[in-house]
Every structure is written in C-alpha cells, then in structure tokens.
N, CA, C and O atoms as a GROMACS GRO file, in nm:
protein
  536
    1UNK      N    1   0.916  -0.686  -1.388
    1UNK     CA    2   0.783  -0.679  -1.412
    1UNK      C    3   0.697  -0.664  -1.281
    1UNK      O    4   0.716  -0.740  -1.185
    2UNK      N    5   0.608  -0.570  -1.279
    2UNK     CA    6   0.525  -0.557  -1.150
    2UNK      C    7   0.403  -0.636  -1.170
    2UNK      O    8   0.348  -0.654  -1.278
    3UNK      N    9   0.365  -0.680  -1.057
    3UNK     CA   10   0.247  -0.794  -1.046
    3UNK      C   11   0.137  -0.708  -0.972
    3UNK      O   12   0.168  -0.637  -0.876
    4UNK      N   13   0.011  -0.716  -1.017
    4UNK     CA   14  -0.093  -0.653  -0.955
    4UNK      C   15  -0.146  -0.717  -0.830
    4UNK      O   16  -0.165  -0.839  -0.834
    5UNK      N   17  -0.172  -0.655  -0.725
    5UNK     CA   18  -0.200  -0.715  -0.603
    5UNK      C   19  -0.328  -0.667  -0.563
    5UNK      O   20  -0.376  -0.567  -0.617
    6UNK      N   21  -0.384  -0.725  -0.481
    6UNK     CA   22  -0.513  -0.700  -0.400
    6UNK      C   23  -0.500  -0.716  -0.234
    6UNK      O   24  -0.427  -0.804  -0.188
    7UNK      N   25  -0.570  -0.631  -0.154
    7UNK     CA   26  -0.570  -0.678  -0.021
    7UNK      C   27  -0.646  -0.799   0.009
    7UNK      O   28  -0.767  -0.807  -0.014
    8UNK      N   29  -0.574  -0.898   0.062
    8UNK     CA   30  -0.655  -1.021   0.083
    8UNK      C   31  -0.696  -1.024   0.232
    8UNK      O   32  -0.805  -1.074   0.260
    9UNK      N   33  -0.616  -0.974   0.332
    9UNK     CA   34  -0.645  -0.992   0.454
    9UNK      C   35  -0.588  -0.885   0.532
    9UNK      O   36  -0.484  -0.835   0.488
   10UNK      N   37  -0.642  -0.836   0.650
   10UNK     CA   38  -0.587  -0.765   0.753
   10UNK      C   39  -0.583  -0.827   0.886
   10UNK      O   40  -0.682  -0.896   0.907
   11UNK      N   41  -0.509  -0.825   0.970
   11UNK     CA   42  -0.503  -0.893   1.089
   11UNK      C   43  -0.462  -0.790   1.202
   11UNK      O   44  -0.343  -0.768   1.223
   12UNK      N   45  -0.567  -0.722   1.280
   12UNK     CA   46  -0.525  -0.642   1.375
   12UNK      C   47  -0.540  -0.706   1.518
   12UNK      O   48  -0.643  -0.764   1.553
   13UNK      N   49  -0.424  -0.691   1.604
   13UNK     CA   50  -0.432  -0.742   1.729
   13UNK      C   51  -0.409  -0.635   1.838
   13UNK      O   52  -0.329  -0.545   1.817
   14UNK      N   53  -0.477  -0.643   1.955
   14UNK     CA   54  -0.450  -0.563   2.069
   14UNK      C   55  -0.332  -0.584   2.162
   14UNK      O   56  -0.302  -0.509   2.254
   15UNK      N   57  -0.257  -0.712   2.122
   15UNK     CA   58  -0.141  -0.739   2.204
   15UNK      C   59  -0.022  -0.696   2.165
   15UNK      O   60   0.076  -0.717   2.236
   16UNK      N   61  -0.012  -0.633   2.052
   16UNK     CA   62   0.106  -0.564   1.974
   16UNK      C   63   0.082  -0.444   1.898
   16UNK      O   64  -0.028  -0.418   1.848
   17UNK      N   65   0.192  -0.365   1.886
   17UNK     CA   66   0.181  -0.263   1.786
   17UNK      C   67   0.198  -0.300   1.641
   17UNK      O   68   0.161  -0.223   1.552
   18UNK      N   69   0.249  -0.404   1.619
   18UNK     CA   70   0.287  -0.462   1.481
   18UNK      C   71   0.150  -0.529   1.426
   18UNK      O   72   0.088  -0.608   1.497
   19UNK      N   73   0.113  -0.500   1.319
   19UNK     CA   74  -0.011  -0.554   1.276
   19UNK      C   75   0.026  -0.614   1.128
   19UNK      O   76   0.132  -0.579   1.075
   20UNK      N   77  -0.063  -0.703   1.065
   20UNK     CA   78  -0.009  -0.763   0.951
   20UNK      C   79  -0.130  -0.745   0.848
   20UNK      O   80  -0.248  -0.753   0.882
   21UNK      N   81  -0.086  -0.718   0.714
   21UNK     CA   82  -0.155  -0.728   0.605
   21UNK      C   83  -0.122  -0.841   0.507
   21UNK      O   84  -0.008  -0.888   0.515
   22UNK      N   85  -0.192  -0.882   0.431
   22UNK     CA   86  -0.150  -0.986   0.324
   22UNK      C   87  -0.202  -0.927   0.204
   22UNK      O   88  -0.318  -0.889   0.191
   23UNK      N   89  -0.094  -0.918   0.100
   23UNK     CA   90  -0.142  -0.879  -0.039
   23UNK      C   91  -0.124  -1.000  -0.119
   23UNK      O   92  -0.025  -1.072  -0.107
   24UNK      N   93  -0.227  -1.024  -0.208
   24UNK     CA   94  -0.234  -1.136  -0.289
   24UNK      C   95  -0.213  -1.101  -0.447
   24UNK      O   96  -0.241  -0.988  -0.486
   25UNK      N   97  -0.177  -1.175  -0.517
   25UNK     CA   98  -0.163  -1.137  -0.675
   25UNK      C   99  -0.316  -1.154  -0.712
   25UNK      O  100  -0.395  -1.236  -0.664
   26UNK      N  101  -0.341  -1.056  -0.813
   26UNK     CA  102  -0.475  -1.054  -0.845
   26UNK      C  103  -0.518  -1.172  -0.947
   26UNK      O  104  -0.635  -1.205  -0.967
   27UNK      N  105  -0.414  -1.224  -1.004
   27UNK     CA  106  -0.440  -1.329  -1.099
   27UNK      C  107  -0.340  -1.445  -1.082
   27UNK      O  108  -0.293  -1.508  -1.177
   28UNK      N  109  -0.312  -1.465  -0.957
   28UNK     CA  110  -0.232  -1.583  -0.918
   28UNK      C  111  -0.241  -1.611  -0.781
   28UNK      O  112  -0.322  -1.545  -0.716
   29UNK      N  113  -0.160  -1.712  -0.715
   29UNK     CA  114  -0.182  -1.761  -0.589
   29UNK      C  115  -0.076  -1.704  -0.489
   29UNK      O  116  -0.088  -1.732  -0.370
   30UNK      N  117   0.014  -1.636  -0.528
   30UNK     CA  118   0.122  -1.596  -0.429
   30UNK      C  119   0.057  -1.483  -0.343
   30UNK      O  120  -0.024  -1.399  -0.383
   31UNK      N  121   0.113  -1.498  -0.202
   31UNK     CA  122   0.050  -1.406  -0.114
   31UNK      C  123   0.174  -1.348  -0.034
   31UNK      O  124   0.266  -1.419   0.007
   32UNK      N  125   0.167  -1.222  -0.017
   32UNK     CA  126   0.279  -1.143   0.048
   32UNK      C  127   0.218  -1.068   0.190
   32UNK      O  128   0.138  -0.975   0.195
   33UNK      N  129   0.287  -1.143   0.307
   33UNK     CA  130   0.265  -1.063   0.427
   33UNK      C  131   0.352  -0.945   0.445
   33UNK      O  132   0.469  -0.940   0.408
   34UNK      N  133   0.289  -0.851   0.504
   34UNK     CA  134   0.373  -0.713   0.566
   34UNK      C  135   0.339  -0.684   0.704
   34UNK      O  136   0.219  -0.692   0.730
   35UNK      N  137   0.410  -0.656   0.790
   35UNK     CA  138   0.386  -0.616   0.914
   35UNK      C  139   0.405  -0.461   0.909
   35UNK      O  140   0.507  -0.405   0.869
   36UNK      N  141   0.285  -0.396   0.956
   36UNK     CA  142   0.260  -0.256   0.952
   36UNK      C  143   0.231  -0.194   1.101
   36UNK      O  144   0.210  -0.270   1.195
   37UNK      N  145   0.233  -0.079   1.115
   37UNK     CA  146   0.200   0.014   1.235
   37UNK      C  147   0.042   0.008   1.261
   37UNK      O  148  -0.045  -0.018   1.178
   38UNK      N  149   0.027   0.039   1.394
   38UNK     CA  150  -0.138   0.063   1.407
   38UNK      C  151  -0.201   0.147   1.338
   38UNK      O  152  -0.308   0.117   1.285
   39UNK      N  153  -0.143   0.269   1.325
   39UNK     CA  154  -0.212   0.384   1.260
   39UNK      C  155  -0.245   0.336   1.110
   39UNK      O  156  -0.358   0.355   1.065
   40UNK      N  157  -0.146   0.275   1.035
   40UNK     CA  158  -0.186   0.240   0.902
   40UNK      C  159  -0.287   0.130   0.898
   40UNK      O  160  -0.375   0.123   0.813
   41UNK      N  161  -0.268   0.041   1.000
   41UNK     CA  162  -0.367  -0.064   0.994
   41UNK      C  163  -0.509  -0.007   1.017
   41UNK      O  164  -0.601  -0.044   0.946
   42UNK      N  165  -0.524   0.071   1.101
   42UNK     CA  166  -0.643   0.127   1.130
   42UNK      C  167  -0.704   0.215   1.012
   42UNK      O  168  -0.826   0.221   0.995
   43UNK      N  169  -0.618   0.280   0.936
   43UNK     CA  170  -0.662   0.341   0.831
   43UNK      C  171  -0.704   0.243   0.705
   43UNK      O  172  -0.801   0.270   0.634
   44UNK      N  173  -0.633   0.144   0.688
   44UNK     CA  174  -0.669   0.040   0.587
   44UNK      C  175  -0.805  -0.017   0.652
   44UNK      O  176  -0.907  -0.025   0.584
   45UNK      N  177  -0.802  -0.047   0.750
   45UNK     CA  178  -0.918  -0.130   0.820
   45UNK      C  179  -1.047  -0.030   0.802
   45UNK      O  180  -1.151  -0.078   0.756
   46UNK      N  181  -1.043   0.099   0.836
   46UNK     CA  182  -1.138   0.196   0.811
   46UNK      C  183  -1.197   0.190   0.663
   46UNK      O  184  -1.318   0.180   0.642
   47UNK      N  185  -1.103   0.197   0.567
   47UNK     CA  186  -1.138   0.194   0.426
   47UNK      C  187  -1.204   0.062   0.388
   47UNK      O  188  -1.298   0.069   0.308
   48UNK      N  189  -1.167  -0.060   0.435
   48UNK     CA  190  -1.219  -0.188   0.403
   48UNK      C  191  -1.351  -0.207   0.468
   48UNK      O  192  -1.433  -0.283   0.417
   49UNK      N  193  -1.378  -0.135   0.589
   49UNK     CA  194  -1.497  -0.162   0.623
   49UNK      C  195  -1.588  -0.026   0.597
   49UNK      O  196  -1.691  -0.002   0.660
   50UNK      N  197  -1.541   0.044   0.512
   50UNK     CA  198  -1.612   0.186   0.475
   50UNK      C  199  -1.655   0.262   0.584
   50UNK      O  200  -1.773   0.297   0.584
   51UNK      N  201  -1.574   0.297   0.688
   51UNK     CA  202  -1.594   0.376   0.801
   51UNK      C  203  -1.557   0.526   0.738
   51UNK      O  204  -1.447   0.551   0.688
   52UNK      N  205  -1.641   0.599   0.746
   52UNK     CA  206  -1.604   0.746   0.720
   52UNK      C  207  -1.593   0.828   0.842
   52UNK      O  208  -1.664   0.810   0.942
   53UNK      N  209  -1.486   0.932   0.828
   53UNK     CA  210  -1.459   1.009   0.961
   53UNK      C  211  -1.508   1.144   0.906
   53UNK      O  212  -1.513   1.172   0.787
   54UNK      N  213  -1.543   1.223   1.010
   54UNK     CA  214  -1.582   1.369   1.002
   54UNK      C  215  -1.472   1.451   0.940
   54UNK      O  216  -1.499   1.544   0.865
   55UNK      N  217  -1.340   1.416   0.973
   55UNK     CA  218  -1.222   1.484   0.918
   55UNK      C  219  -1.135   1.389   0.859
   55UNK      O  220  -1.135   1.272   0.898
   56UNK      N  221  -1.051   1.438   0.754
   56UNK     CA  222  -0.955   1.340   0.680
   56UNK      C  223  -0.859   1.292   0.774
   56UNK      O  224  -0.810   1.363   0.862
   57UNK      N  225  -0.826   1.144   0.752
   57UNK     CA  226  -0.706   1.098   0.827
   57UNK      C  227  -0.589   1.128   0.732
   57UNK      O  228  -0.597   1.183   0.622
   58UNK      N  229  -0.484   1.085   0.790
   58UNK     CA  230  -0.356   1.148   0.723
   58UNK      C  231  -0.344   1.108   0.580
   58UNK      O  232  -0.296   1.184   0.496
   59UNK      N  233  -0.386   0.991   0.553
   59UNK     CA  234  -0.388   0.940   0.411
   59UNK      C  235  -0.477   1.009   0.312
   59UNK      O  236  -0.446   1.022   0.193
   60UNK      N  237  -0.592   1.054   0.363
   60UNK     CA  238  -0.685   1.123   0.282
   60UNK      C  239  -0.627   1.268   0.277
   60UNK      O  240  -0.648   1.339   0.178
   61UNK      N  241  -0.556   1.311   0.384
   61UNK     CA  242  -0.507   1.449   0.384
   61UNK      C  243  -0.399   1.452   0.274
   61UNK      O  244  -0.394   1.552   0.203
   62UNK      N  245  -0.318   1.355   0.256
   62UNK     CA  246  -0.221   1.344   0.157
   62UNK      C  247  -0.281   1.333   0.015
   62UNK      O  248  -0.230   1.399  -0.076
   63UNK      N  249  -0.384   1.255  -0.006
   63UNK     CA  250  -0.455   1.256  -0.128
   63UNK      C  251  -0.502   1.403  -0.171
   63UNK      O  252  -0.489   1.443  -0.287
   64UNK      N  253  -0.553   1.475  -0.076
   64UNK     CA  254  -0.625   1.601  -0.103
   64UNK      C  255  -0.513   1.690  -0.129
   64UNK      O  256  -0.533   1.787  -0.202
   65UNK      N  257  -0.399   1.671  -0.080
   65UNK     CA  258  -0.294   1.765  -0.117
   65UNK      C  259  -0.229   1.752  -0.254
   65UNK      O  260  -0.199   1.849  -0.324
   66UNK      N  261  -0.208   1.619  -0.289
   66UNK     CA  262  -0.181   1.580  -0.424
   66UNK      C  263  -0.290   1.638  -0.526
   66UNK      O  264  -0.252   1.687  -0.632
   67UNK      N  265  -0.394   1.634  -0.501
   67UNK     CA  266  -0.507   1.669  -0.572
   67UNK      C  267  -0.502   1.829  -0.600
   67UNK      O  268  -0.509   1.877  -0.714
   68UNK      N  269  -0.489   1.903  -0.483
   68UNK     CA  270  -0.497   2.049  -0.461
   68UNK      C  271  -0.368   2.094  -0.553
   68UNK      O  272  -0.370   2.206  -0.604
   69UNK      N  273  -0.263   2.014  -0.572
   69UNK     CA  274  -0.138   2.052  -0.629
   69UNK      C  275  -0.144   2.018  -0.775
   69UNK      O  276  -0.043   2.036  -0.844
   70UNK      N  277  -0.251   1.973  -0.826
   70UNK     CA  278  -0.291   1.927  -0.955
   70UNK      C  279  -0.246   1.781  -1.001
   70UNK      O  280  -0.243   1.748  -1.119
   71UNK      N  281  -0.215   1.706  -0.908
   71UNK     CA  282  -0.178   1.560  -0.934
   71UNK      C  283  -0.287   1.473  -0.894
   71UNK      O  284  -0.382   1.511  -0.824
   72UNK      N  285  -0.272   1.348  -0.941
   72UNK     CA  286  -0.352   1.260  -0.914
   72UNK      C  287  -0.259   1.118  -0.886
   72UNK      O  288  -0.165   1.087  -0.959
   73UNK      N  289  -0.299   1.043  -0.773
   73UNK     CA  290  -0.239   0.913  -0.768
   73UNK      C  291  -0.275   0.824  -0.872
   73UNK      O  292  -0.393   0.804  -0.901
   74UNK      N  293  -0.156   0.754  -0.945
   74UNK     CA  294  -0.201   0.679  -1.049
   74UNK      C  295  -0.183   0.545  -1.013
   74UNK      O  296  -0.259   0.466  -1.068
   75UNK      N  297  -0.094   0.498  -0.928
   75UNK     CA  298  -0.082   0.358  -0.861
   75UNK      C  299   0.026   0.370  -0.755
   75UNK      O  300   0.083   0.476  -0.730
   76UNK      N  301   0.051   0.256  -0.696
   76UNK     CA  302   0.161   0.240  -0.609
   76UNK      C  303   0.253   0.127  -0.640
   76UNK      O  304   0.206   0.040  -0.714
   77UNK      N  305   0.372   0.113  -0.597
   77UNK     CA  306   0.454   0.003  -0.651
   77UNK      C  307   0.537  -0.033  -0.502
   77UNK      O  308   0.589   0.058  -0.438
   78UNK      N  309   0.543  -0.158  -0.462
   78UNK     CA  310   0.645  -0.188  -0.380
   78UNK      C  311   0.762  -0.250  -0.468
   78UNK      O  312   0.754  -0.360  -0.523
   79UNK      N  313   0.866  -0.170  -0.473
   79UNK     CA  314   0.967  -0.205  -0.580
   79UNK      C  315   1.097  -0.285  -0.518
   79UNK      O  316   1.175  -0.340  -0.595
   80UNK      N  317   1.114  -0.288  -0.392
   80UNK     CA  318   1.244  -0.348  -0.336
   80UNK      C  319   1.203  -0.411  -0.200
   80UNK      O  320   1.102  -0.388  -0.134
   81UNK      N  321   1.317  -0.507  -0.172
   81UNK     CA  322   1.318  -0.561  -0.035
   81UNK      C  323   1.471  -0.579  -0.008
   81UNK      O  324   1.547  -0.644  -0.079
   82UNK      N  325   1.504  -0.511   0.107
   82UNK     CA  326   1.646  -0.505   0.127
   82UNK      C  327   1.674  -0.524   0.292
   82UNK      O  328   1.645  -0.436   0.372
   83UNK      N  329   1.723  -0.627   0.325
   83UNK     CA  330   1.759  -0.655   0.470
   83UNK      C  331   1.626  -0.658   0.544
   83UNK      O  332   1.618  -0.601   0.653
   84UNK      N  333   1.505  -0.729   0.483
   84UNK     CA  334   1.373  -0.735   0.548
   84UNK      C  335   1.296  -0.614   0.549
   84UNK      O  336   1.195  -0.607   0.620
   85UNK      N  337   1.336  -0.516   0.475
   85UNK     CA  338   1.269  -0.390   0.471
   85UNK      C  339   1.209  -0.353   0.323
   85UNK      O  340   1.280  -0.337   0.224
   86UNK      N  341   1.070  -0.343   0.325
   86UNK     CA  342   1.024  -0.322   0.191
   86UNK      C  343   1.018  -0.176   0.153
   86UNK      O  344   0.994  -0.092   0.239
   87UNK      N  345   1.040  -0.143   0.027
   87UNK     CA  346   1.035   0.000  -0.013
   87UNK      C  347   0.950   0.012  -0.138
   87UNK      O  348   0.952  -0.061  -0.238
   88UNK      N  349   0.863   0.138  -0.109
   88UNK     CA  350   0.770   0.159  -0.221
   88UNK      C  351   0.769   0.306  -0.281
   88UNK      O  352   0.832   0.399  -0.231
   89UNK      N  353   0.688   0.316  -0.396
   89UNK     CA  354   0.674   0.448  -0.441
   89UNK      C  355   0.544   0.471  -0.480
   89UNK      O  356   0.468   0.384  -0.521
   90UNK      N  357   0.515   0.605  -0.465
   90UNK     CA  358   0.366   0.660  -0.507
   90UNK      C  359   0.395   0.710  -0.658
   90UNK      O  360   0.488   0.783  -0.692
   91UNK      N  361   0.301   0.660  -0.732
   91UNK     CA  362   0.319   0.714  -0.879
   91UNK      C  363   0.225   0.808  -0.897
   91UNK      O  364   0.110   0.770  -0.921
   92UNK      N  365   0.253   0.939  -0.889
   92UNK     CA  366   0.160   1.072  -0.926
   92UNK      C  367   0.175   1.110  -1.075
   92UNK      O  368   0.282   1.118  -1.136
   93UNK      N  369   0.048   1.133  -1.126
   93UNK     CA  370   0.045   1.180  -1.248
   93UNK      C  371   0.003   1.342  -1.228
   93UNK      O  372  -0.086   1.376  -1.151
   94UNK      N  373   0.077   1.434  -1.305
   94UNK     CA  374   0.042   1.561  -1.295
   94UNK      C  375   0.072   1.626  -1.430
   94UNK      O  376   0.187   1.653  -1.465
   95UNK      N  377  -0.040   1.652  -1.506
   95UNK     CA  378  -0.041   1.696  -1.637
   95UNK      C  379   0.038   1.585  -1.708
   95UNK      O  380  -0.007   1.473  -1.686
   96UNK      N  381   0.152   1.591  -1.792
   96UNK     CA  382   0.224   1.513  -1.865
   96UNK      C  383   0.322   1.447  -1.802
   96UNK      O  384   0.387   1.361  -1.861
   97UNK      N  385   0.345   1.482  -1.672
   97UNK     CA  386   0.452   1.436  -1.592
   97UNK      C  387   0.420   1.317  -1.500
   97UNK      O  388   0.314   1.320  -1.438
   98UNK      N  389   0.504   1.212  -1.486
   98UNK     CA  390   0.496   1.146  -1.387
   98UNK      C  391   0.607   1.161  -1.265
   98UNK      O  392   0.728   1.172  -1.287
   99UNK      N  393   0.552   1.160  -1.145
   99UNK     CA  394   0.636   1.189  -1.044
   99UNK      C  395   0.646   1.071  -0.948
   99UNK      O  396   0.544   1.026  -0.896
  100UNK      N  397   0.760   1.023  -0.924
  100UNK     CA  398   0.783   0.906  -0.824
  100UNK      C  399   0.811   0.938  -0.684
  100UNK      O  400   0.919   0.993  -0.665
  101UNK      N  401   0.738   0.915  -0.584
  101UNK     CA  402   0.748   0.959  -0.451
  101UNK      C  403   0.783   0.848  -0.366
  101UNK      O  404   0.706   0.753  -0.364
  102UNK      N  405   0.894   0.846  -0.292
  102UNK     CA  406   0.929   0.743  -0.196
  102UNK      C  407   0.847   0.725  -0.089
  102UNK      O  408   0.834   0.827  -0.020
  103UNK      N  409   0.785   0.624  -0.051
  103UNK     CA  410   0.685   0.594   0.051
  103UNK      C  411   0.714   0.479   0.137
  103UNK      O  412   0.777   0.384   0.091
  104UNK      N  413   0.668   0.480   0.272
  104UNK     CA  414   0.664   0.334   0.328
  104UNK      C  415   0.571   0.266   0.264
  104UNK      O  416   0.473   0.324   0.219
  105UNK      N  417   0.589   0.131   0.252
  105UNK     CA  418   0.474   0.052   0.192
  105UNK      C  419   0.353   0.042   0.257
  105UNK      O  420   0.254   0.023   0.186
  106UNK      N  421   0.338   0.052   0.398
  106UNK     CA  422   0.202   0.070   0.442
  106UNK      C  423   0.134   0.182   0.426
  106UNK      O  424   0.011   0.180   0.412
  107UNK      N  425   0.212   0.305   0.427
  107UNK     CA  426   0.129   0.420   0.383
  107UNK      C  427   0.080   0.422   0.246
  107UNK      O  428  -0.031   0.467   0.217
  108UNK      N  429   0.176   0.367   0.148
  108UNK     CA  430   0.154   0.330   0.006
  108UNK      C  431   0.009   0.248   0.001
  108UNK      O  432  -0.083   0.304  -0.058
  109UNK      N  433  -0.009   0.140   0.051
  109UNK     CA  434  -0.120   0.078   0.047
  109UNK      C  435  -0.250   0.136   0.109
  109UNK      O  436  -0.361   0.119   0.059
  110UNK      N  437  -0.228   0.198   0.208
  110UNK     CA  438  -0.343   0.291   0.260
  110UNK      C  439  -0.375   0.367   0.172
  110UNK      O  440  -0.495   0.369   0.145
  111UNK      N  441  -0.279   0.458   0.093
  111UNK     CA  442  -0.326   0.549  -0.010
  111UNK      C  443  -0.384   0.515  -0.129
  111UNK      O  444  -0.454   0.590  -0.196
  112UNK      N  445  -0.350   0.384  -0.161
  112UNK     CA  446  -0.391   0.317  -0.283
  112UNK      C  447  -0.540   0.270  -0.256
  112UNK      O  448  -0.623   0.275  -0.346
  113UNK      N  449  -0.572   0.226  -0.134
  113UNK     CA  450  -0.699   0.197  -0.100
  113UNK      C  451  -0.783   0.320  -0.094
  113UNK      O  452  -0.892   0.324  -0.150
  114UNK      N  453  -0.739   0.413  -0.033
  114UNK     CA  454  -0.817   0.541  -0.026
  114UNK      C  455  -0.851   0.594  -0.152
  114UNK      O  456  -0.958   0.650  -0.176
  115UNK      N  457  -0.752   0.577  -0.240
  115UNK     CA  458  -0.769   0.648  -0.383
  115UNK      C  459  -0.860   0.549  -0.474
  115UNK      O  460  -0.927   0.585  -0.570
  116UNK      N  461  -0.848   0.423  -0.424
  116UNK     CA  462  -0.907   0.318  -0.526
  116UNK      C  463  -0.804   0.300  -0.653
  116UNK      O  464  -0.852   0.287  -0.765
  117UNK      N  465  -0.693   0.301  -0.639
  117UNK     CA  466  -0.590   0.295  -0.743
  117UNK      C  467  -0.528   0.152  -0.714
  117UNK      O  468  -0.547   0.090  -0.609
  118UNK      N  469  -0.451   0.110  -0.819
  118UNK     CA  470  -0.405  -0.047  -0.827
  118UNK      C  471  -0.258  -0.027  -0.737
  118UNK      O  472  -0.185   0.071  -0.728
  119UNK      N  473  -0.251  -0.153  -0.682
  119UNK     CA  474  -0.103  -0.166  -0.620
  119UNK      C  475  -0.040  -0.284  -0.687
  119UNK      O  476  -0.099  -0.383  -0.730
  120UNK      N  477   0.093  -0.259  -0.689
  120UNK     CA  478   0.183  -0.349  -0.764
  120UNK      C  479   0.294  -0.399  -0.673
  120UNK      O  480   0.322  -0.340  -0.569
  121UNK      N  481   0.354  -0.505  -0.712
  121UNK     CA  482   0.481  -0.556  -0.626
  121UNK      C  483   0.558  -0.608  -0.727
  121UNK      O  484   0.514  -0.693  -0.805
  122UNK      N  485   0.689  -0.558  -0.732
  122UNK     CA  486   0.770  -0.629  -0.829
  122UNK      C  487   0.784  -0.784  -0.824
  122UNK      O  488   0.772  -0.848  -0.719
  123UNK      N  489   0.808  -0.833  -0.934
  123UNK     CA  490   0.788  -0.969  -0.954
  123UNK      C  491   0.918  -1.032  -0.848
  123UNK      O  492   0.909  -1.126  -0.769
  124UNK      N  493   1.004  -0.968  -0.871
  124UNK     CA  494   1.133  -1.020  -0.789
  124UNK      C  495   1.133  -1.007  -0.641
  124UNK      O  496   1.194  -1.084  -0.567
  125UNK      N  497   1.058  -0.899  -0.600
  125UNK     CA  498   1.040  -0.899  -0.465
  125UNK      C  499   0.926  -0.995  -0.420
  125UNK      O  500   0.940  -1.052  -0.311
  126UNK      N  501   0.819  -1.015  -0.492
  126UNK     CA  502   0.732  -1.124  -0.462
  126UNK      C  503   0.781  -1.276  -0.460
  126UNK      O  504   0.737  -1.362  -0.384
  127UNK      N  505   0.880  -1.295  -0.558
  127UNK     CA  506   0.949  -1.416  -0.538
  127UNK      C  507   1.039  -1.452  -0.418
  127UNK      O  508   1.048  -1.563  -0.366
  128UNK      N  509   1.111  -1.330  -0.380
  128UNK     CA  510   1.181  -1.342  -0.266
  128UNK      C  511   1.103  -1.361  -0.130
  128UNK      O  512   1.148  -1.424  -0.035
  129UNK      N  513   0.995  -1.305  -0.133
  129UNK     CA  514   0.907  -1.307  -0.005
  129UNK      C  515   0.876  -1.452   0.004
  129UNK      O  516   0.910  -1.527   0.096
  130UNK      N  517   0.795  -1.487  -0.118
  130UNK     CA  518   0.759  -1.646  -0.127
  130UNK      C  519   0.847  -1.734  -0.097
  130UNK      O  520   0.814  -1.831  -0.029
  131UNK      N  521   0.960  -1.719  -0.137
  131UNK     CA  522   1.075  -1.807  -0.138
  131UNK      C  523   1.118  -1.828   0.019
  131UNK      O  524   1.137  -1.941   0.065
  132UNK      N  525   1.131  -1.710   0.095
  132UNK     CA  526   1.157  -1.707   0.218
  132UNK      C  527   1.064  -1.762   0.313
  132UNK      O  528   1.101  -1.802   0.423
  133UNK      N  529   0.928  -1.765   0.267
  133UNK     CA  530   0.823  -1.817   0.356
  133UNK      C  531   0.794  -1.971   0.337
  133UNK      O  532   0.721  -2.039   0.409
  134UNK      N  533   0.868  -2.016   0.219
  134UNK     CA  534   0.843  -2.163   0.179
  134UNK      C  535   0.914  -2.254   0.288
  134UNK      O  536   0.909  -2.377   0.278
   0.00000   0.00000   0.00000
C-alpha cells in the first residue's frame, strides 16, 4: 500500500554537495530522510519559496514535454529501496493509458512539487527507513 507524503523540510548546506529533504506521512508521524543533489535541492527550494525563473528549469521543462505530448503527471511513487538506493516512478496519464516512468526519487519529488501532484511512498519502504533510523 502506498502512503501519501508531504515535504516536511529541506536542508541545504554549502559545505557539501549532498542535501537532505524530509518527507512526512500526510496522516501520520513517520518521517523519511532522503539525500539529494544540489540541483534537485535548488529546484525544490525554488518551488517551496515560490521563486519563479524567466526560463523553465529542468523539472518544469519535463512537465512541459509531458503536457505537449498529451500527458499529465498524475502522481509519483517511491516504490523500492535496495542497498540504500531509493527507486521512484512518475505516473503519467495519457488519455486512457497510465504510463509508469522510472525516475530518480529526487527528480520525482521536484516534479511532483512543480506539478502540484501527490507524492507516495510504499509502506514497506517507509517501514524499512524508519526501522533503520530507530
């Protein structure tokens, strides 16, 4: 079962290329940290702070491509964790078809925030992360 998540916090530091976001259950207390790159952290931070750019950033560009090809981002799902690596999918609706596209989780989160769509994490992934952090 997939659990709906929200962005709880983003931590950006100048001392490392690895940034951290925290996703929290919308209707619960579990929190999932994820380490992400600087570009994705900046894109997420821009969206959170409602900073608009003159030209589309990469995540907005991808949303524009999906739209121009007749699709719409429905939601994202972080569906697996293997050897410390998260795996995500973009769920795109095109007419009556559902298309699942492999994605890095950081890109998926940035896209979800840019599109204003829901973010999900599979319950077993969330359990594994929370168990490891306990």
